[in-house]
N, C-alpha and C positions, 0 to 999 in steps of 0.2 A: 631633388629641391622642389617644394611646394609651388602652387600656382602663383599665391602672393609674392614668393620670393622672386620667381620669373619675372613676375610683372616690375618689381620696384628694383632689381638689380639687372641693370643694362650697361651696354658697353657705351663708348664715347660716339662712334659712328651713328649707331642707331637713335641715340639722345640727340644729337645734332640734326638728324635728319627728321626726326618727329617734331623738332623745335622750328624747324624750317617751314614744314606742312602746316603746324597749327598758327605760326605767326602770318604767314602768308594769306591763308583763308581769313584768319580773325581780322586783319587789318584790311583787307579786299572788301569783306561786307561792312566794316565799320566807316571806312573811307568813303564806298558808295552810297551809304545810308547818310552820311552827313555832306555829301556833295549835293544830296536833292534838296539840302535845307535853304530855303531862300535869303535867310540873313547871313552875309559873310561874315560878319562878327561874330556871330554863334557858333559859325562854322569852325573859326579859327580859335574859339576857346575851349568848345566841347572834343573836337577831334584830339588834341593832345592828352587831356583827360581820360578818354576812354581807351587812348594808344598805351598810357602809363599802367591802367588797370590791366590789359593784357600783359604787358610786360611782367607785372607782380605775378600773374597768375602762372605765366610759363615760367618765371625763375625759381618760385616755389615747386612746382611739379618737377622741374628739372633736377632740382638739388635732393630731391626724395627719391629720385630714379636714378641717381649716378652712383656706379658701383663703387665702393671705398677700396683705395689703392693699398700696396704694402707701405710697410711703416718707413722705410729707409728713403722711397721716392714720394712721400704722400704729400708735402708742401709744394713740391714743384709742380707735380700732377695735379692737384688741386687748383692750383693756379691758372696754369695753363687750361684746364678744363673750363674755369668759369670766363677766362678771356675768350675761349673760342666759343663758349654758349652765348655770351653777349655780342658778339660779332656777329655770329649766326642769327640772332634775333634782331639785330639792327638791320642786317642785310635783308633777311625775310620782311622785315616788317617794311622797309623801302621798295621791296618789290610789291607787297600787298598794297602800299600805298599808290605805287604808280598804276598797278593795274586797277585798282578802285577809281582812281582819277579818269583813266582812259574808259571804262565802262560808264562812268558817270558822263564823260563827253559824248560817248556814243548814242547814250540813251538820251541826248539833248537836254539834261538836268545843268549842265555848265558849259561854257563855251568852249569848243575844241581846243581853241589855243592855250587858254588857261588850264585845262586838265593835265598836260603834261609838262608843267614846269618843273625844273629838274632839283630845286632847292626844296621840294615838297618830302623827298623820300629821303634825305640825309637827317633834316631838320625833325621831322615828326617821327621817323625812324629812331632817332636818337633819344627821344621821350621812352620808346619802348625798350631800347637798350639800357637806358639807365634804370629803370624801373626792374627790368630783367636781373641786372647785375646785383642791385640791393638785395631782392628776392632770394637770388641763388646764393650770395655769400652768406645772408641770415639763415637759410635753410640747411646749406653745407654744414655750417658752424654748428648748428642744432644737431644735425645728423652725426658728426663727429664727435662732437662732445658728450653726446646722450648715452652711447656704451660705457664710456670711461665714468662717466658720473653715476651710472646705473649699477655698475661693478664696485664702485667706492660705497655708495648707500647699501649695497648688499651685504658687504664686508665689514662696514663700521656703524654701529648704531647710532651714533652722532649725526652721521650724514643722512641716514634713513629718517631721524626726527626732523632733523632741517628740511629734508625732502617733503615730509608731510605738511611742516608748515608753510613752505614755500609754496607746495600745491593748493592747500588751502585758502591762502592769502590771494594768491593768482586767480583761482577759480572764483572767488567773491569779487575781485576787480572784473573779472570777464563779465560775470552775470551782470552786474551793475552796468558796465558799458553796454553790452548787448541790448540790454532795456532802453538806455538812453538813445541808442544807436537806431534800434527798431521804432522806437516812439518819431524820433527825426524823421527817419526815412519814410514812416507812413504819413507825416504832415507834408513833407516835401513832395513825395509822389501825388497827394491828392492838390497840390497848389499848383504843380506842374501839369497834372490832367486839364483842371479848369482853365488853365492859362493857355494852355494849346488848343482847347476846344473851344473856347471863347473867341479866339482870333484867327480860326481858320475856317477856309472857304469851302474846304470838302474833308472827308473822313481821313483820306490818304495824308492831306496836309496836316491835320490833327495828330496822327499816328507819329508823322514824322517830327511835328513840332515837340510832342510830347516826350520821344525818345531824347531827343536832342537837349531838351531841360533837365529830364532824368539825369543823363550823363553828366551834363554841365553842374547840375547842383547836389545830386545824389552823392556822386564821389568826391567831391571835395569835403561834404560834410560827414561822410564815413571816415576819410582820413582825419580831420578834426577829432571826431570823437574816437577813433583808434589811438591816436596820440593822447587824446586825456586819459584813456584806459592806461596806456603804457605809463604815464605819469602818476596815475593813482597806484598802479602794480609797483612803480619804484617806491612810493612813499610807504606801500606797506611792506616791502621787502627790506626795508632798513630796520625798522623794529625786531622783525623777524630774525634778520641776521644777529640783530646785538642780542636777542634771546639765545639764539643758537650758540653763540661764542660764549656767553657770561654763565647761562643757567644750565643749559643741557650738560656740558662737559662734566659737572660734578657728579651727575648720574651715571653717565657714562663712563667716568673714570671708575667708578665702583664696579661698573658690570666689568670692565676691562680686568680689574684685580682679580674679581672672582672668575672670570674666564681663564686668567695666566694661572691662578690655584689650582683650578680644575683640570688644567693642563698638566702643571706639576704633580698632581696628584694620581691623574691616570700614567705619567711616566714612571710612577714608583717612589715619589716623594711621600711618605704618609706625613711627614710633619708638616706639610703646606696648610698654611691658614690665612686668612684675612681678618683686617680690622673692621670691626661691626661700625658702621658709621650713621647715626640717625635712629628713627623708629619706623621708617616706612616699609613698603615691601620688599625694596631692595634690602634695608637691614635685616628683615626677617628672613631674606635668602640667604644673607651672610652668616646668620646666628644658624640657620638650618645646615648648611655647608659645613661650618665649624663642627657642628655636632655629629654629622656624617662622617667628617674626616676622624672626629676622634674613636667614633664607634668602629669605623673600618680599621684603625691602627689598633686598637685594644683586640679586635677580633682576629686580626692578622698574626697580632703578637700571642694570642691565645693558641692559634692553630700551629704557629712556628713551634711555640714549647711543646703543645700536643704531637706536633710530628716528631721532633727531637725524642720527646718521651718513647713514642712508638719506636723509633730506631734503635735507642738505648735496649728498650726490652725486648725486641727481635734480637739485637745482638748478646743480650744475655742468654736467651733463649738459646740460642745457637751455641754458644760456650758452656752452657749448660748441659745441653746433649751430648756435646763432646766429653766434658768431664765426668758426667754419669757414666757415659758408656767406659771409660777407662777404670772409674773406681769400681763398677759391678763386674768389672772382668777378673779382678784380685780375688774376692772371695769364690765366686763361682769356679775358678779354675782352681782355688785350693781344695772346695769340696770335691770336685771333678778328680783331682789327682789322688786324693785319699782312698776314694771310691773306687777307682782302677785299681789302687794297689791291692785294696782289702779283697777284691774280687780276684786280682791275679793270684794272692797267697792263699786261698780259700780252698782246703782240701777236706772238707768234712769236717773239719772243728774250726772253732775261732781262733785267728792268730793272736798271738800273746800282746801285740800292740792294737788289738782292735778297740779296747777301751779309749786307750789315749788318742786313737784317730777319731773315734766317734765324738771325744770331747772337742777336737780341733774343728770338728766339722760343724759340730752345734755351736761352737763359737763364732764360725764365720757366718753361719746361717742368722745368728744374732746380730751380729755386725751388718749383715746385708739387711735384716728387716729394719733396723733403725735407721740404716740410710735411706732406704725407701718411705719411712714415716716422715725423716727430715724433710726428704724431696717433696712428700706430697704437701707438709705443711707449708712449705717454701712456696710452692706454686699457687697456693691458695692464698697466701699472704700477700704474694705479688699483685694478684688481680682482686685484691679487697673483699676477699670471699671466706677469709677466715672467721669461722663462728668464735666470738668472744662474749663472755658473760661477765661484764665490767662490774664491778660492786666494791664497797669499802671493804679492804682486804687487812689482815693485822699480818704485816711483814713479818715481825719476829717469830711468830708461829710457822711460818712456811720456811724460815732458815734453819730453827730447831728441827723441823721434821726432816728436810734434806740432810742434815748433819747426821742426825741420828741413823739415817737409811745409809749413808754413803761410809761413815767412819769404819764399820767391821770389815768389808771389803777393800779400804783402800789399806788398812794397817795389815790385812792378812796378804795381801799382793804386794804390796811396796814398803810396808812398814811408814806409812804417811799417815799423820795424826789429822783429822778432820775436826774443827770445833766451831761452835756458833757463839758469837759475841752479842747476843739481841737480848735486851731486856724484856720481862714479861710486862703483861698489859697492866695498866695503861701507859707503859714506858713510851712506846712510838705511836705517834698519830697514824691513823689509818689511810691509806691511798686506794683510789679506785683502779682496780686492774683485774684482771682474770686471774683466779688464785691458782689453777690448774696450770696456765700457761706459764705463770710466773715461778713456779714448781719444776717446769720443764725447764726454763731459762737457768735458775739457778744449779738445778742437775748436771745440764751439759757445761757450765763455767766449772763446776766441782770435777767433773770426769774428766775435762780438760786439764785441771791445775793438777790433779794427782797423777795424771800420765805424764806429765813433764816435771815433778817434784821429784827430787832422788831420795832414797830411804835416808829415816831419821828428820825429813820435813815437815813443814805444816801447811795447811789449808785452813783460812780464818774466814769464815762468813760474817758480815758484820752489817748493821744498818744503822743511819743516824739521821737526823732532820737537820736540813740546812736552808734557810732562805727560801720558805714557803714549799719547800720539795724535800723529798725522803731518797737518800742516797743508800744504795745497797752495793757493797763492795764484797768481792771473792780474791782475796791475797793468797801468795803463795811464796815458798823459799825455793822456787824450782831454778830451772836453768836460764829464765828471761827470754827476751825476744830481743833481737837485734832493731838498731833503730830504724834501719832500713825497710824493715818487714812490718812494723808496727802501723802503717796506713794501709796495709794490705790483710791485715788478719782477718777482717769482716768479708773478706770476698770468698765467693764461693770454691771450694777446692782449692786454695790457695796452699802452695807448698814452700814453706820458707826456708831460710839457708840456702842450702846446696841443692833442695829440690828432692833430696831422697829421704827425707824424715816422712815417711808413711803417716804416723801420728798427729802430724799437723794438717793434713790433708783431709778435707772433709766438709760436712755442711753445718758443725754445732755452731761455731761463731757466726756464720752467715744467718744460722736459724734465730739466734739469741738476739742478733741487730733488728731483724725482721719483724721479730715477735714484740720486742719492746717498742720499737717506732708505730706498731700496729696499737698499742694500748697507750700512746701518747708519750711514752719516754723517751730518753736518749742514752746512749752507749759511751763509753770511753775507757781508753787502757793506758796504762802507765806500765813502765818494764826499764830494770835495768839489768843486762846480761851478767850471770853468776850471781846474781842477788835475789831476784825474783820478778813478778808483775801482779799487776792489781786491776782488775776489771771491774768496772762501776757502772751502775745504773741507777738513773735520776727521774723520779716521777714526781707529779705535782701533788700537793696534799689536797685532801680534800676541803673544799670551803666551809666553814661553820655557817648553820643554820643561824 
């Protein structure tokens, strides 16, 4: 505990003891002083006034030095403490008055018989007790109310502004009252000194008379001016209170709404906003808060979307690694098996099946190369690093070129006819695509269609303009795709049907989707099992200059 805290926080017994000592010595000196005044009327008028001043000082000091008690017993303890304090001041004042009268009689200033009259102590001691009680009650009320008011004004802006206004008003009133009081006191002191000095036979009598006049005149004047100051303060407090009740709540209400919205935003409510009211600083603060909340909501939404995208990308990468490891195992195992067989049967002369085995191994290595090329292209497209040379392209020429290249092998291997139904220039409007990537897309679709079309079937490549877009289609008369598999055909290494169709597992269709979307297009598929499938690519037309 600090030194000031130890001085101000004392227990009841110490407080009562200090009160008794101060009251006895103060009233002893005051009574002895006024006992030496020759005028009995002046003694009767000045002594009670001086005792009231002593009581006020004791009450104020005692109230500040009274330790606050626990909340549950506060009222009873406060009342009992005030009663004990007042009784102590009364008794001690009476003892001081009696002792002062005895000292005055012993010094010969008054008659010995009149010095110990018993009514002096209770009557004039009562004046001191009354003053002490009033000051103690006012001081204790201020001490007990101030912490609550201080907490209230620190937690509510309305009461902080009210406190500032009241403090300014009371400070102004105090300055006015202090100026008037000091002016009156100066004049009173001068008049009292001249009066005392002019009618006294000696310096001692002049000092005694001056003190008597000073206490008799100054204390009442001070009380009058203090009461006047209190009246001025009340007059000032009323309009200040009206301002606090009528004007300030509008501003504080807006700030409270802003504080509530801030707390809601902090707790996770990103939609928290406040209504902008007015055009002052608080209104600008409300607008800035709304803008900040909107930016924060938008940023968090973007971060959430990016987080989800990264999570999906990581999941796709994991699935891709697992699928690639499975797909690469098949051609590698096939090549390894044929190599082991050729080495095991090599007796200085080539085996009769060596040419066929080498053809199978070459085909598997080609398959492995295509798989790696597709995987590399997919990886670059997934991170946006696939190089694209976008320029106006004649799609009809691309379709005819792909059909001409795929038709011989398709007829030779499976008796499937590949045809292109694309008009010559200027039959089709140009589209902005990468011609090489578009040719790669169409080749993948044609290879997929030929693989799933039985002998005697057709694969048709066509293109047509449709609503500011060019639609490229690859239709076949093959086995078709089940309705449950249609949403998944664009997935990497997806196996349709029963999962044993190795031809439908790969990266071809996934690469078609990635490359098409990278060039700003869209993909779609329609299929009827047993009738055929139709894969569509849709690209926007080049805007006319």
